Each structure stands twice: as structure tokens, then as C-alpha cells.
C-alpha positions in Angstrom: 28.7 -12.7 8.3 24.8 -12.3 7.4 24.2 -8.3 8.7 20.5 -8.2 10.3 18.4 -7.4 7.6 19.5 -10.5 5.7 19.0 -12.5 8.8 15.5 -11.0 9.0 15.1 -12.1 5.0 16.3 -15.5 5.3 13.8 -16.0 8.8 10.8 -14.6 7.2 11.7 -16.4 4.0 12.0 -19.8 5.5 9.1 -19.7 8.0 6.4 -18.1 5.8 7.6 -18.5 2.1 4.9 -17.1 -0.6 2.2 -19.1 -1.2 0.3 -19.6 -4.0 -3.4 -17.4 -4.2 -5.4 -16.2 -6.4 -6.2 -12.2 -6.1 -3.7 -9.6 -6.7 -2.0 -8.4 -3.4 -0.9 -4.8 -4.0 1.0 -3.1 -0.5 0.7 0.8 -0.7 3.9 1.8 1.3 5.7 5.0 2.1 9.2 5.6 3.5 7.8 8.2 6.0 4.5 9.8 7.2 3.2 12.6 5.6 3.2 11.6 2.2 -0.6 11.3 2.2 -0.2 7.1 1.5 -3.2 6.1 3.4 -4.8 8.6 1.1 -4.0 7.5 -2.3 -4.6 3.8 -1.3 -8.3 4.3 -0.2 -9.2 6.4 -3.0 -7.4 3.9 -5.7 -9.4 1.1 -3.9 -12.5 3.1 -4.5 -11.6 3.7 -8.1 -11.0 0.0 -8.8 -14.3 -1.3 -6.8 -16.4 1.9 -9.0 -15.0 0.1 -11.9 -16.4 -3.4 -10.9 -13.0 -5.0 -9.9 -13.9 -7.3 -6.8 -11.4 -5.0 -4.0 -10.7 -5.6 -0.4 -8.8 -2.5 1.0 -6.6 -4.1 4.5 -6.0 -1.6 6.6 -2.5 -2.9 7.8 -1.2 0.0 10.2 -2.1 -1.2 13.0 -1.5 1.4 16.1 -1.8 4.1 13.6 -5.0 2.7 12.5 -7.0 5.4 9.8 -9.1 4.4 6.8 -12.1 4.0 8.7 -11.6 7.3 9.5 -11.0 8.8 5.9 -14.3 6.5 4.5 -16.6 7.6 7.6 -17.0 4.1 9.0 -17.4 2.8 12.4 -16.2 -0.8 12.3 -17.1 -3.3 15.0 -14.0 -5.8 14.5 -10.6 -5.1 13.0 -8.0 -6.7 11.6 -5.9 -6.7 15.3 -8.5 -8.8 16.5 -8.3 -11.7 14.3 -4.5 -11.5 14.2 -4.4 -11.8 18.0 -8.2 -13.5 18.6 -8.7 -15.4 15.2 -12.5 -15.5 14.7 -14.3 -15.1 11.2 -12.8 -12.9 8.3 -16.1 -12.2 6.7 -17.7 -10.8 10.2 -15.1 -8.4 10.0 -15.1 -7.4 6.5 -17.6 -3.9 5.8 -19.2 -3.4 2.4 -19.4 0.3 1.9 -22.2 1.4 -1.5 -19.1 1.5 -3.6 -18.6 -2.0 -3.9 -15.5 -1.6 -2.3 -14.6 -4.5 1.1 -12.9 -3.2 4.1 -11.1 -5.0 6.7 -10.2 -2.1 9.5 -7.3 -2.1 11.5 -7.4 -0.3 15.0 -5.9 2.1 17.0 -4.5 -0.3 19.6 -1.7 -0.8 21.6 -0.4 -4.0 20.0 2.8 -2.5 18.0 3.2 -3.1 14.4 5.3 -5.8 14.7 2.5 -7.4 15.7 1.4 -7.9 11.8 2.9 -11.3 11.8 3.4 -12.8 8.2 2.0 -16.4 9.2 -1.0 -14.6 10.9 -1.6 -11.9 8.1 -1.0 -14.8 5.5 -3.9 -16.8 6.9 -6.2 -13.6 7.1 -5.3 -13.2 3.4 -6.2 -16.7 2.6 -9.3 -16.7 3.8 -10.1 -13.5 1.9 -8.5 -14.9 -1.4 -11.6 -16.2 -3.5 -13.5 -13.3 -2.9 -11.3 -10.3 -4.6 -9.3 -9.6 -7.7 -7.3 -6.6 -5.9 -6.5 -6.8 -2.3 -5.0 -3.5 -1.4 -3.0 -3.4 2.1 -2.6 -0.3 3.5 0.9 -0.3 5.2 2.5 1.5 8.0 5.1 4.6 7.2 8.5 3.7 7.5 10.8 0.5 7.4 10.1 -1.3 10.6 9.8 -5.1 10.6 5.9 -5.0 10.2 6.2 -3.1 7.1 9.3 -5.3 5.8 6.1 -8.3 6.4 3.9 -6.5 4.5 6.0 -6.3 1.9 7.0 -10.0 1.8 3.3 -11.4 1.5 2.4 -8.8 -1.6 2.9 -9.4 -5.5 3.3 -5.7 -5.7 4.4 -2.8 -3.6 3.4 0.7 -4.5 5.7 3.0 -3.0 4.0 6.7 -2.2 6.6 9.3 -2.7 6.4 13.4 -2.5 8.5 16.0 -3.8 10.2 17.1 -0.4 13.9 16.0 0.0 13.5 13.3 2.7 10.5 11.4 1.6 12.3 11.1 -1.7 15.5 9.8 0.6 13.1 7.6 2.8 11.3 6.3 -0.4 14.7 5.1 -1.3 15.9 3.2 1.8 12.3 2.0 1.5 12.7 0.4 -1.6 16.3 -1.1 -1.1 14.8 -2.6 2.5 12.2 -4.6 0.5 14.7 -5.8 -2.5 16.6 -7.8 -0.2 13.6 -10.3 -0.1 14.3 -13.3 -2.2 11.9 -12.6 -4.5 11.6 -9.1 -4.3 7.7 -8.1 -5.1 7.2 -5.8 -8.4 7.6 -2.5 -7.3 5.9 0.8 -8.5 6.1 4.8 -7.6 3.8 7.2 -7.4 4.2 10.7 -6.6 1.9 12.6 -4.4 1.4 16.2 -3.6 3.5 17.3 -6.4 3.0 20.8 -8.2 3.1 20.0 -11.5 4.1 17.1 -13.8 7.5 18.4 -14.4 8.0 18.3 -10.3 6.9 14.9 -9.8 9.1 13.4 -13.0 11.7 15.2 -11.6 11.2 13.2 -8.0 10.4 9.9 -9.8 13.4 9.8 -12.2 16.0 10.7 -9.1 14.8 7.6 -7.2 14.6 5.6 -10.7 18.0 6.9 -11.4 19.4 5.9 -7.5 18.1 2.6 -8.0 19.5 1.7 -11.5 22.9 2.7 -10.0 22.9 1.4 -6.5 20.0 -1.7 -6.5 20.4 -2.9 -10.0 17.0 -2.5 -10.8 14.1 -0.2 -12.4 11.2 0.7 -11.2 7.8 1.3 -12.7 6.7 5.1 -12.1 3.0 5.0 -13.0 1.9 8.7 -12.3 1.2 11.2 -9.7 -1.3 13.4 -7.7 -1.2 17.0 -7.4 -1.3 19.1 -4.4 -4.7 20.0 -4.0 -7.0 21.7 -1.1 -9.6 19.4 -2.5 -7.8 16.5 -0.8 -7.6 18.1 3.0 -11.0 19.0 2.4 -12.4 15.4 2.1 -9.8 13.7 5.0 -12.0 16.5 7.6 -15.4 15.4 5.6 -14.7 11.8 5.6 -15.6 11.3 2.3 -12.8 10.6 -0.4 -12.4 12.8 -3.0 -13.2 10.4 -6.0 -16.9 10.1 -5.1 -17.3 13.4 -3.4 -15.3 15.3 -6.2 -15.3 13.2 -9.1 -14.3 16.0 -11.5 -11.1 17.1 -9.3 -7.7 17.0 -10.6 -6.4 14.5 -8.0 -10.2 12.5 -8.4 -9.0 12.1 -12.1 -5.3 11.5 -11.5 -6.4 8.8 -9.2 -8.5 7.3 -11.6 -5.8 7.3 -14.4 -3.6 5.5 -11.6 -6.1 2.5 -11.0 -6.3 1.7 -14.8 -2.7 1.2 -14.9 -2.6 -0.6 -11.8 -5.2 -2.7 -13.4 -2.5 -3.8 -15.9 0.3 -6.1 -14.1 3.7 -4.8 -13.3 6.8 -6.0 -15.3 8.2 -8.7 -13.4 10.8 -9.0 -11.9 12.2 -5.3 -11.6 15.6 -5.3 -12.8 17.1 -2.4 -14.5 17.5 -2.4 -18.2 
């Protein structure tokens, strides 16, 4: 008898099959909150746009959306209004000076499970020809809404941090995503590491566990150092890749963006 996760996978696969699309859909997810996932997705999206790549950032964290706050914008239309009432996606997109396009989320009462794959797929399809990259900033955790976002993605970037709880929950998220059929390509970023060695230890632990128990080999693409500049940029509502381009976090994010431009190896199977 299939377990609950398997039943959900079959339901989502039957009702919302993966459809052909032009833009690369990349979801940024984390197993728990507080690891800096949204800061990473915002700054990498900005870096891609500043390199000349047509990029749309979609805040999929319905109920806890804060991408607009980090970017210092006040949207008039949001993703949750499109999911509940429909409307013109183009009118909801915010064009930023960097060239990045933003589809904001909202702090509404809609639960994350309201990010239903069918409706979100329709929104993504309407943006498809406008972008080279569609970056989806999902909620933290492993709930149904997060799983739907992963299901609609070509690639999932899991953001972890060196603390034990964050690494453990990143592994749990990885395990859930790999039950999808077919699974997306998976990459790892370690955020808030004190140094390269600490980041590599965290990534190595996740990769080792994935190889042994999940028969998969996620790709570690790099790390972002802990730095007071990051929190300062949040308070200033000005992303560090723009406000402090010479800082260590900004240079790390630009390096990560260059790696993301190159498609990951597919499928994510252990060597």
C-alpha cells in the first residue's frame, strides 16, 4: 500500500504533468527557515539580470512573502491575486532598474497549499516567452506547497547552512523531492558559512548521505560567507549585490550566478 508521499506524487503527476517550456525554471528551497534562502535567491536573480539574462523572480512563499521588502518595492498586484482571481500577469510584473522582473507574493491568509500546481503552471506559462530564467523563491520546509513548486521546476537549488538542524532538514527536503517522477536536477548552496572548509564539510555530509541512502549525487555549486553586510542590506531594503558589490557575499553570489547559468548534469544519479 503506497504511503502518503507516494500517493501525493501520483496525484500531482497525474493531474499536473510536466509540460514543455522555454525558460529554465529554478526553485530556491530550504528545509527550514532562517538559512537566508530568500536573500540568496534575490541576489542571484539580480546578478543574472545584471549580466544581461532575462530573469523573472517569482515570490512563491504565499503567506510569508518578503521578496518585495528585500527589493524595496511596494507592489499593487501579487501572485496570490493571480492564483485566486486570475488576471493579466503582465500587469503584476514589476520591472526593476537592474532589468530584473519581479512577480511579488503577498502576506495574505492563503496557506502555502494554495500554491496549486495547475494554477501556478498557468501563471508560469504566461511568463515563459518573456524570460531565460524563471527563479521561484519557495517557502521553507517540506509542505505540499513547496513540493508543488519543486514539481514545476527543472532545477531545485537547496540552500542549507552549517548548523546541524538546517543540514538535517535540507536532507529531508532532498529526500521528498526525489520521490517525484521525474525529479528535478538538484544543486546545493551553503549559506552563512564561516569559511570554505566549513561550507564544504556541510555539503559533503549532505552529498554522502544522498549517495548512500538516496542513490543520488546533488551538485554542490558553492557557498556564501556569514557577513554583517547581509543583515545590513536587509535593513536597508537594498540587496547587497547592488549596494555592496565589492563585499565578499556579493562576489560569492556573482560566482554562484555564473555556475547557475551552466545547466546542471541530468539526471541527478549517484556516480
